[in-house]
PALUMLO-326159 format. One record per residue (C-alpha): residue number from 1; residue in one letter; x, y, z. Coordinates in steps of 0.2 Angstrom, whole numbers. Layout:
BEGIN
<pt num="NUM" residuo="a" east="X" north="Y" up="Z"/>
...
//
This chain:
BEGIN
<pt num="1" residuo="x" east="233" north="309" up="86"/>
<pt num="2" residuo="x" east="216" north="301" up="80"/>
<pt num="3" residuo="x" east="201" north="304" up="91"/>
<pt num="4" residuo="x" east="195" north="288" up="99"/>
<pt num="5" residuo="x" east="179" north="279" up="94"/>
<pt num="6" residuo="x" east="169" north="272" up="108"/>
<pt num="7" residuo="x" east="169" north="253" up="108"/>
<pt num="8" residuo="x" east="150" north="252" up="104"/>
<pt num="9" residuo="x" east="152" north="263" up="89"/>
<pt num="10" residuo="x" east="166" north="252" up="83"/>
<pt num="11" residuo="x" east="155" north="236" up="85"/>
<pt num="12" residuo="x" east="141" north="245" up="76"/>
<pt num="13" residuo="x" east="152" north="249" up="61"/>
<pt num="14" residuo="x" east="158" north="231" up="60"/>
<pt num="15" residuo="x" east="140" north="225" up="60"/>
<pt num="16" residuo="x" east="134" north="238" up="47"/>
<pt num="17" residuo="x" east="150" north="233" up="36"/>
<pt num="18" residuo="x" east="146" north="215" up="38"/>
<pt num="19" residuo="x" east="128" north="218" up="33"/>
<pt num="20" residuo="x" east="133" north="228" up="18"/>
<pt num="21" residuo="x" east="145" north="214" up="12"/>
<pt num="22" residuo="x" east="132" north="201" up="15"/>
<pt num="23" residuo="x" east="119" north="211" up="4"/>
<pt num="24" residuo="x" east="131" north="214" up="-9"/>
<pt num="25" residuo="x" east="135" north="195" up="-11"/>
<pt num="26" residuo="x" east="116" north="191" up="-10"/>
<pt num="27" residuo="x" east="112" north="204" up="-24"/>
<pt num="28" residuo="x" east="127" north="201" up="-36"/>
<pt num="29" residuo="x" east="123" north="183" up="-38"/>
<pt num="30" residuo="x" east="110" north="176" up="-50"/>
<pt num="31" residuo="x" east="103" north="165" up="-36"/>
<pt num="32" residuo="x" east="104" north="165" up="-18"/>
<pt num="33" residuo="x" east="109" north="149" up="-9"/>
<pt num="34" residuo="x" east="92" north="148" up="0"/>
<pt num="35" residuo="x" east="84" north="145" up="-17"/>
<pt num="36" residuo="x" east="98" north="135" up="-26"/>
<pt num="37" residuo="x" east="94" north="117" up="-29"/>
<pt num="38" residuo="x" east="112" north="112" up="-32"/>
<pt num="39" residuo="x" east="115" north="96" up="-42"/>
<pt num="40" residuo="x" east="101" north="89" up="-52"/>
<pt num="41" residuo="x" east="90" north="77" up="-43"/>
<pt num="42" residuo="x" east="91" north="59" up="-47"/>
<pt num="43" residuo="x" east="80" north="53" up="-61"/>
<pt num="44" residuo="x" east="65" north="45" up="-53"/>
<pt num="45" residuo="x" east="55" north="31" up="-61"/>
<pt num="46" residuo="x" east="42" north="43" up="-68"/>
<pt num="47" residuo="x" east="56" north="52" up="-76"/>
<pt num="48" residuo="x" east="64" north="37" up="-84"/>
<pt num="49" residuo="x" east="67" north="45" up="-101"/>
<pt num="50" residuo="x" east="73" north="62" up="-93"/>
<pt num="51" residuo="x" east="91" north="67" up="-96"/>
<pt num="52" residuo="x" east="101" north="70" up="-81"/>
<pt num="53" residuo="x" east="115" north="82" up="-83"/>
<pt num="54" residuo="x" east="131" north="76" up="-75"/>
<pt num="55" residuo="x" east="143" north="90" up="-69"/>
<pt num="56" residuo="x" east="158" north="80" up="-74"/>
<pt num="57" residuo="x" east="155" north="78" up="-93"/>
<pt num="58" residuo="x" east="143" north="84" up="-107"/>
<pt num="59" residuo="x" east="128" north="73" up="-109"/>
<pt num="60" residuo="x" east="131" north="67" up="-126"/>
<pt num="61" residuo="x" east="114" north="59" up="-127"/>
<pt num="62" residuo="x" east="106" north="76" up="-129"/>
<pt num="63" residuo="x" east="107" north="87" up="-144"/>
<pt num="64" residuo="x" east="101" north="104" up="-149"/>
<pt num="65" residuo="x" east="88" north="107" up="-162"/>
<pt num="66" residuo="x" east="91" north="125" up="-166"/>
<pt num="67" residuo="x" east="74" north="130" up="-173"/>
<pt num="68" residuo="x" east="65" north="122" up="-158"/>
<pt num="69" residuo="x" east="77" north="130" up="-146"/>
<pt num="70" residuo="x" east="74" north="147" up="-154"/>
<pt num="71" residuo="x" east="55" north="144" up="-153"/>
<pt num="72" residuo="x" east="56" north="140" up="-135"/>
<pt num="73" residuo="x" east="67" north="155" up="-131"/>
<pt num="74" residuo="x" east="55" north="166" up="-141"/>
<pt num="75" residuo="x" east="41" north="160" up="-130"/>
<pt num="76" residuo="x" east="50" north="167" up="-115"/>
<pt num="77" residuo="x" east="54" north="184" up="-122"/>
<pt num="78" residuo="x" east="46" north="198" up="-112"/>
<pt num="79" residuo="x" east="44" north="187" up="-96"/>
<pt num="80" residuo="x" east="47" north="198" up="-81"/>
<pt num="81" residuo="x" east="63" north="196" up="-71"/>
<pt num="82" residuo="x" east="61" north="190" up="-53"/>
<pt num="83" residuo="x" east="76" north="185" up="-42"/>
<pt num="84" residuo="x" east="74" north="166" up="-39"/>
<pt num="85" residuo="x" east="59" north="165" up="-51"/>
<pt num="86" residuo="x" east="57" north="150" up="-62"/>
<pt num="87" residuo="x" east="41" north="150" up="-71"/>
<pt num="88" residuo="x" east="33" north="158" up="-86"/>
<pt num="89" residuo="x" east="26" north="172" up="-75"/>
<pt num="90" residuo="x" east="43" north="177" up="-69"/>
<pt num="91" residuo="x" east="61" north="171" up="-70"/>
<pt num="92" residuo="x" east="79" north="174" up="-66"/>
<pt num="93" residuo="x" east="94" north="170" up="-78"/>
<pt num="94" residuo="x" east="98" north="153" up="-71"/>
<pt num="95" residuo="x" east="79" north="148" up="-69"/>
<pt num="96" residuo="x" east="77" north="153" up="-88"/>
<pt num="97" residuo="x" east="91" north="141" up="-93"/>
<pt num="98" residuo="x" east="83" north="127" up="-82"/>
<pt num="99" residuo="x" east="66" north="129" up="-89"/>
<pt num="100" residuo="x" east="72" north="130" up="-107"/>
<pt num="101" residuo="x" east="83" north="114" up="-107"/>
<pt num="102" residuo="x" east="70" north="105" up="-97"/>
<pt num="103" residuo="x" east="57" north="109" up="-111"/>
<pt num="104" residuo="x" east="70" north="107" up="-125"/>
<pt num="105" residuo="x" east="76" north="90" up="-121"/>
<pt num="106" residuo="x" east="71" north="85" up="-103"/>
<pt num="107" residuo="x" east="88" north="89" up="-95"/>
<pt num="108" residuo="x" east="88" north="93" up="-77"/>
<pt num="109" residuo="x" east="100" north="106" up="-74"/>
<pt num="110" residuo="x" east="108" north="114" up="-58"/>
<pt num="111" residuo="x" east="99" north="129" up="-52"/>
<pt num="112" residuo="x" east="113" north="142" up="-51"/>
<pt num="113" residuo="x" east="125" north="150" up="-64"/>
<pt num="114" residuo="x" east="139" north="146" up="-52"/>
<pt num="115" residuo="x" east="135" north="127" up="-54"/>
<pt num="116" residuo="x" east="131" north="128" up="-72"/>
<pt num="117" residuo="x" east="148" north="135" up="-77"/>
<pt num="118" residuo="x" east="156" north="119" up="-71"/>
<pt num="119" residuo="x" east="146" north="108" up="-84"/>
<pt num="120" residuo="x" east="150" north="103" up="-102"/>
<pt num="121" residuo="x" east="165" north="108" up="-112"/>
<pt num="122" residuo="x" east="173" north="125" up="-114"/>
<pt num="123" residuo="x" east="170" north="134" up="-130"/>
<pt num="124" residuo="x" east="180" north="149" up="-137"/>
<pt num="125" residuo="x" east="170" north="165" up="-138"/>
<pt num="126" residuo="x" east="172" north="166" up="-157"/>
<pt num="127" residuo="x" east="166" north="148" up="-158"/>
<pt num="128" residuo="x" east="149" north="149" up="-149"/>
<pt num="129" residuo="x" east="134" north="142" up="-157"/>
<pt num="130" residuo="x" east="115" north="140" up="-153"/>
<pt num="131" residuo="x" east="113" north="131" up="-137"/>
<pt num="132" residuo="x" east="129" north="135" up="-129"/>
<pt num="133" residuo="x" east="128" north="144" up="-112"/>
<pt num="134" residuo="x" east="136" north="161" up="-110"/>
<pt num="135" residuo="x" east="143" north="166" up="-93"/>
<pt num="136" residuo="x" east="146" north="184" up="-86"/>
<pt num="137" residuo="x" east="153" north="192" up="-70"/>
<pt num="138" residuo="x" east="147" north="209" up="-64"/>
<pt num="139" residuo="x" east="149" north="208" up="-45"/>
<pt num="140" residuo="x" east="165" north="212" up="-36"/>
<pt num="141" residuo="x" east="167" north="194" up="-28"/>
<pt num="142" residuo="x" east="174" north="186" up="-44"/>
<pt num="143" residuo="x" east="161" north="173" up="-46"/>
<pt num="144" residuo="x" east="150" north="170" up="-61"/>
<pt num="145" residuo="x" east="134" north="179" up="-58"/>
<pt num="146" residuo="x" east="124" north="178" up="-74"/>
<pt num="147" residuo="x" east="120" north="166" up="-88"/>
<pt num="148" residuo="x" east="112" north="166" up="-105"/>
<pt num="149" residuo="x" east="109" north="154" up="-120"/>
<pt num="150" residuo="x" east="117" north="158" up="-136"/>
<pt num="151" residuo="x" east="105" north="158" up="-151"/>
<pt num="152" residuo="x" east="118" north="159" up="-164"/>
<pt num="153" residuo="x" east="124" north="173" up="-175"/>
<pt num="154" residuo="x" east="132" north="182" up="-160"/>
<pt num="155" residuo="x" east="116" north="184" up="-150"/>
<pt num="156" residuo="x" east="110" north="176" up="-134"/>
<pt num="157" residuo="x" east="94" north="176" up="-123"/>
<pt num="158" residuo="x" east="95" north="180" up="-105"/>
<pt num="159" residuo="x" east="84" north="186" up="-90"/>
<pt num="160" residuo="x" east="89" north="204" up="-87"/>
<pt num="161" residuo="x" east="86" north="211" up="-70"/>
<pt num="162" residuo="x" east="81" north="228" up="-78"/>
<pt num="163" residuo="x" east="71" north="222" up="-94"/>
<pt num="164" residuo="x" east="66" north="204" up="-91"/>
<pt num="165" residuo="x" east="69" north="191" up="-104"/>
<pt num="166" residuo="x" east="78" north="199" up="-119"/>
<pt num="167" residuo="x" east="89" north="195" up="-133"/>
<pt num="168" residuo="x" east="106" north="204" up="-134"/>
<pt num="169" residuo="x" east="121" north="205" up="-144"/>
<pt num="170" residuo="x" east="137" north="196" up="-139"/>
<pt num="171" residuo="x" east="146" north="210" up="-149"/>
<pt num="172" residuo="x" east="140" north="224" up="-137"/>
<pt num="173" residuo="x" east="155" north="230" up="-128"/>
<pt num="174" residuo="x" east="145" north="229" up="-111"/>
<pt num="175" residuo="x" east="143" north="210" up="-113"/>
<pt num="176" residuo="x" east="160" north="207" up="-120"/>
<pt num="177" residuo="x" east="169" north="216" up="-106"/>
<pt num="178" residuo="x" east="159" north="205" up="-93"/>
<pt num="179" residuo="x" east="161" north="189" up="-102"/>
<pt num="180" residuo="x" east="168" north="175" up="-92"/>
<pt num="181" residuo="x" east="166" north="158" up="-101"/>
<pt num="182" residuo="x" east="155" north="149" up="-114"/>
<pt num="183" residuo="x" east="151" north="130" up="-111"/>
<pt num="184" residuo="x" east="144" north="117" up="-123"/>
<pt num="185" residuo="x" east="133" north="105" up="-114"/>
<pt num="186" residuo="x" east="125" north="96" up="-129"/>
<pt num="187" residuo="x" east="132" north="91" up="-145"/>
//
């Protein structure tokens, strides 16, 4: 026969377990829902020429200038990581994607990796090219929680929580084992 647990101890266990689950969900994602901006805001008069990325189909008006993309990404290398960051002083993975595409072609992107993975067209792992978004899953909730930008030749740039903005190899077993999807947003 099991010893009985007083009711107040049972409630405390439930509260602690709930807090642990909440924290795990908070920290496994790239962006918290409190910082997420969701869908791109409408193009205002001052942004008449801005590209708005529609989540239902690729924005075919935009294109990727590979050399310019690489220069922009290089300018972010070494930027420290900060959860929710979206500046040259500190950035997280989805913030980096938003900043790079805004600078590259004026695209206004959703703020979270979970929303970004719904954009564009799927691309096979073996067919990724510069400008494609690469998505990964590390958490135990089954959702996408990391994004990077492919630079070509099997490499991608992303904001690592341990090292800041770095370039990594898609051929690294660590990244291959956590790969979820690749999406092409611009032709």
